[in-house]
C-alpha positions in Angstrom: -28.6 103.0 33.9 -27.3 102.1 30.4 -26.4 98.8 31.8 -30.0 98.1 33.0 -31.5 99.1 30.1 -29.6 96.9 27.7 -30.2 93.8 30.1 -33.7 94.9 29.7 -33.5 94.8 25.9 -31.9 91.5 25.8 -34.5 90.2 28.2 -37.1 91.1 26.1 -35.7 89.9 23.3 -34.9 86.6 24.7 -38.7 86.1 25.9 -39.7 87.1 22.1 -37.3 84.5 20.9 -38.6 81.9 22.7 -42.3 82.5 22.6 -41.2 82.7 18.9 -39.8 79.2 18.6 -42.5 77.8 21.0 -45.3 78.6 18.2 -43.1 76.9 15.7 -43.1 73.8 17.4 -46.9 73.9 18.3 -49.0 71.9 16.6 -52.0 73.4 15.2 -54.5 72.6 12.0 -53.3 73.1 9.0 -55.7 74.0 6.2 -55.2 74.2 2.3 -56.6 74.3 -0.9 -55.0 71.7 -3.6 -55.5 73.2 -7.4 -54.7 72.1 -10.9 -51.8 74.9 -12.0 -53.1 74.9 -16.1 -57.3 75.3 -14.9 -57.4 76.5 -11.3 -59.5 73.7 -10.8 -59.9 72.1 -7.4 -58.2 68.5 -7.2 -59.9 66.0 -5.4 -58.2 62.6 -4.0 -54.8 64.1 -4.4 -52.4 62.5 -0.8 -50.8 64.7 1.3 -48.4 63.6 4.0 -46.9 65.2 6.9 -43.2 64.0 6.5 -42.3 65.3 10.1 -45.7 63.9 11.8 -45.7 61.0 9.5 -49.6 61.4 8.9 -51.5 61.5 5.2 -54.8 62.8 4.4 -56.7 63.1 1.0 -58.3 66.6 -0.8 -62.4 66.3 -0.8 -64.1 67.0 -3.6 -63.4 70.8 -3.4 -59.7 70.3 -3.0 -59.5 70.8 0.7 -57.6 69.1 3.2 -57.1 69.6 6.7 -53.9 67.7 9.1 -52.3 68.4 12.3 -48.8 70.7 11.3 -46.4 73.1 12.8 -43.8 75.2 11.2 -41.3 74.1 9.8 -43.0 70.9 8.9 -42.7 69.5 5.5 -46.1 68.3 3.7 -45.7 65.7 0.0 -48.7 66.1 -2.5 -48.9 63.5 -4.8 -51.5 62.7 -7.4 -51.7 60.2 -10.5 -50.7 62.1 -13.8 -49.0 65.4 -11.6 -45.7 65.9 -10.8 -45.2 65.4 -6.6 -44.3 68.7 -4.5 -43.4 69.1 -1.3 -44.1 72.9 0.4 -42.8 74.1 3.9 -45.4 75.2 6.1 -44.5 78.7 7.1 -46.2 81.1 9.8 -47.8 83.1 7.1 -49.8 79.4 6.0 -51.8 79.8 9.9 -52.1 83.3 9.7 -53.8 83.8 6.1 -56.7 81.7 5.0 -57.5 80.2 1.7 -54.1 78.8 1.2 -53.8 77.3 -2.3 -51.3 74.3 -3.5 -50.9 74.5 -7.3 -49.9 71.0 -9.0 -48.1 71.0 -12.1 -49.8 68.5 -15.0 -47.1 65.5 -16.3 -45.9 65.2 -19.8 -45.8 61.6 -20.9 -43.8 60.7 -23.9 -44.5 57.0 -25.1 -41.3 55.1 -25.4 -41.2 52.2 -28.2 -41.7 48.8 -26.4 -40.1 45.5 -27.6 -41.3 42.4 -26.5 -39.4 39.3 -26.7 -41.0 36.2 -26.1 -39.4 32.9 -24.7 -37.3 31.8 -28.2 -39.4 28.0 -27.7 -37.8 24.7 -29.1 -41.0 23.2 -29.3 -39.8 20.1 -26.9 -41.5 20.6 -23.4 -38.1 18.7 -21.2 -36.2 21.5 -23.0 -38.1 24.4 -22.7 -39.4 23.5 -19.3 -35.6 24.1 -18.1 -34.7 26.9 -19.9 -37.5 29.1 -18.2 -36.6 31.8 -15.4 -37.7 30.0 -11.9 -38.6 31.9 -9.0 -37.1 30.2 -5.4 -38.6 32.8 -3.4 -41.4 31.6 -1.0 -44.6 33.3 -1.5 -47.5 33.9 1.3 -50.6 35.2 0.6 -53.2 37.9 2.9 -56.7 37.1 3.0 -58.7 39.7 1.1 -55.9 41.2 -1.4 -55.5 39.7 -4.7 -51.6 39.5 -4.8 -49.1 37.5 -3.0 -46.3 38.9 -1.0 -42.4 37.5 -1.5 -41.4 36.3 2.0 -37.6 36.5 1.2 -35.2 33.6 1.2 -35.6 31.8 4.7 -32.9 29.0 3.9 -29.8 29.2 6.7 -27.4 30.7 4.1 -29.7 33.4 3.5 -29.7 34.3 7.7 -25.9 34.2 7.4 -25.8 36.7 4.5 -27.4 39.0 6.3 -26.0 38.4 9.9 -22.4 38.7 7.9 -24.1 42.2 6.2 -25.4 43.3 9.6 -21.5 43.0 11.1 -19.5 44.9 8.2 -20.0 48.5 9.5 -20.1 49.8 6.5 -22.5 48.0 5.0 -26.4 50.0 4.3 -28.4 47.4 7.0 -26.4 48.2 10.1 -26.1 51.9 8.8 -30.0 52.5 8.3 -30.9 49.9 11.4 -28.5 50.3 13.6 -27.4 53.9 13.3 -30.8 55.6 12.2 -33.2 54.2 14.8 -35.4 57.3 13.8 -35.9 56.1 10.1 -37.3 52.8 11.7 -39.5 54.3 14.2 -41.0 56.7 11.3 -41.2 53.1 9.1 -43.6 51.8 12.0 -45.6 54.8 12.1 -46.1 54.7 7.7 -47.5 51.3 8.2 -49.8 52.4 10.5 -51.2 55.4 9.0 -54.2 54.0 6.7 -54.0 56.9 4.2 -50.0 56.4 3.7 -50.8 52.8 2.8 -53.3 53.2 0.7 -50.8 55.6 -1.1 -48.1 53.2 -1.3 -50.1 50.2 -2.3 -51.1 52.2 -5.6 -47.7 52.9 -6.2 -44.6 51.7 -8.2 -42.3 54.0 -8.5 -40.3 54.5 -5.2 -40.9 58.4 -4.9 -43.4 58.6 -1.9 -41.3 55.9 -0.3 -37.6 57.6 -0.7 -39.3 60.9 0.3 -40.8 59.3 3.7 -37.8 57.5 4.4 -35.4 59.6 3.5 -33.1 57.1 1.6 -32.4 57.0 -2.3 -34.3 53.6 -4.7 -30.4 52.6 -4.6 -30.4 51.9 -1.2 -33.8 50.6 -1.4 -32.7 47.7 -3.7 -29.3 47.5 -1.7 -31.1 46.8 1.2 -33.9 44.7 0.0 -30.9 42.5 -1.9 -29.0 42.5 1.0 -32.1 40.3 2.7 -32.4 38.0 -0.1 -35.3 39.1 -1.9 -35.6 38.3 -5.7 -34.6 40.8 -8.7 -37.9 40.6 -10.1 -39.7 41.3 -6.6 -37.5 44.3 -6.2 -38.5 45.8 -9.4 -42.3 45.0 -9.5 -43.8 45.0 -6.3 -45.7 48.2 -5.0 -44.5 50.2 -3.2 -46.3 49.4 -0.6 -45.1 45.3 -0.8 -41.4 46.8 -0.7 -42.3 48.6 2.9 -43.5 45.3 4.8 -40.3 43.7 3.3 -37.8 46.6 4.4 -40.0 46.5 7.8 -39.8 42.6 7.9 -35.8 42.9 7.1 -35.2 45.3 10.0 -37.2 43.1 12.5 -35.3 39.9 11.5 -31.7 42.4 12.3 -33.7 42.9 15.9 -33.9 39.4 16.1 -30.5 38.5 15.0 -28.7 41.2 17.4 -30.8 40.0 20.8 -29.4 36.9 20.0 -25.8 38.1 19.8 
């Protein structure tokens, strides 16, 4: 009799755990309000990204937002002048209403900026030779005020990228070849207008690092291996960097297909 009871309790426990696991994986509509931690006032136009589902949205005039999420999904909050924040979705957030997410204002300290003009001699022939020249190709998209850098497309650049891919320790192969989920995520990012709008307004790489789960050094290394100029890497917005990485990945696939 004891054996039967033990089996029965084990079966009940297993069913309970299975149901709990299914509940955690189930996608539901998640609603919350984003507020200023100092004043408790709602924050409008805060960008919210589900890093697991790779979808984004923004808060309304009341600080409210709604998006699809599952238990244990990580949400990333970004707002100009406030510290970015990540939270993990829990069961309690679905059970109880009026979930509030508080963001903290950033305190900026202005640093001294030294402007160094070009040391011009007054002789055009000499001064022109001393000016820095960007040899990378540029292309423009209708409707956008700024042009994009396309990287170097000469044969040596392709050889360099191919040589990097053939090196098993190189970051390009590690990222593109061994982490296809990261590249799938990259394509999802490009398809979400809210995320693209956010990236177009940012230059700090913070959101991009969270989305791709790689650090800024790796991002710079990828672009350097794809022959993007130092000035582009330093000055491009996060959306331009995303498109550059995507372009590099597409080139990687073409080269691999020809092997």
